[in-house]
C-alpha positions in Angstrom: -19.5 -3.3 -76.4 -19.6 -6.8 -74.4 -21.1 -7.0 -71.0 -18.7 -7.2 -68.3 -20.3 -10.4 -67.3 -19.4 -11.7 -70.6 -15.7 -10.3 -70.9 -14.9 -11.7 -67.4 -16.2 -15.5 -68.9 -14.6 -15.3 -72.1 -11.2 -14.1 -70.1 -11.7 -17.3 -67.9 -12.1 -19.5 -70.6 -8.8 -18.2 -72.6 -7.0 -18.3 -69.3 -8.0 -22.1 -69.0 -7.1 -22.9 -72.4 -3.8 -21.2 -72.1 -3.2 -23.5 -68.8 -4.1 -26.5 -70.7 -1.4 -26.0 -73.0 1.2 -25.9 -70.1 0.1 -29.3 -69.0 3.0 -32.0 -68.8 1.5 -35.4 -70.0 3.6 -38.2 -69.7 3.9 -41.2 -72.2 3.7 -44.3 -70.3 4.4 -48.3 -72.3 6.0 -47.2 -75.3 3.5 -44.1 -75.9 0.4 -46.0 -76.0 -0.7 -44.6 -72.9 -0.2 -41.2 -71.1 -0.5 -39.7 -67.6 -1.2 -36.2 -66.0 0.1 -35.7 -62.3 -2.9 -34.3 -60.3 0.0 -32.4 -58.5 0.2 -30.6 -61.9 -0.6 -26.3 -60.8 -1.9 -26.1 -64.8 -4.1 -28.6 -64.4 -5.6 -27.1 -60.7 -5.9 -23.8 -62.7 -7.8 -25.6 -65.3 -10.1 -27.3 -63.4 -10.4 -24.4 -61.1 -11.5 -22.0 -63.9 -13.7 -23.9 -65.8 -15.4 -25.6 -62.7 -14.9 -29.3 -63.3 -13.5 -32.3 -61.3 -10.2 -32.6 -61.3 -10.0 -36.4 -61.4 -12.5 -36.6 -64.0 -10.4 -33.9 -66.4 -7.4 -36.1 -65.7 -8.9 -39.1 -66.9 -10.3 -37.9 -70.0 -7.2 -36.3 -70.9 -5.9 -39.6 -71.7 -8.6 -42.0 -72.3 -10.3 -41.3 -76.1 -13.6 -42.8 -74.6 
């Protein structure tokens, strides 16, 4: 009962969440900070699926404010 266009949007969001779960986040400085490689394929796929900037997502995944 869900339109095909809505189904594709739902599938895209689910796929993005699954890619986000596969990201490798590296801890730095005794666990106080972290980083995500801009070369991570899962980050690239996540950003592509949701249409967000890679550099912005890379930054905000590691910063609370």
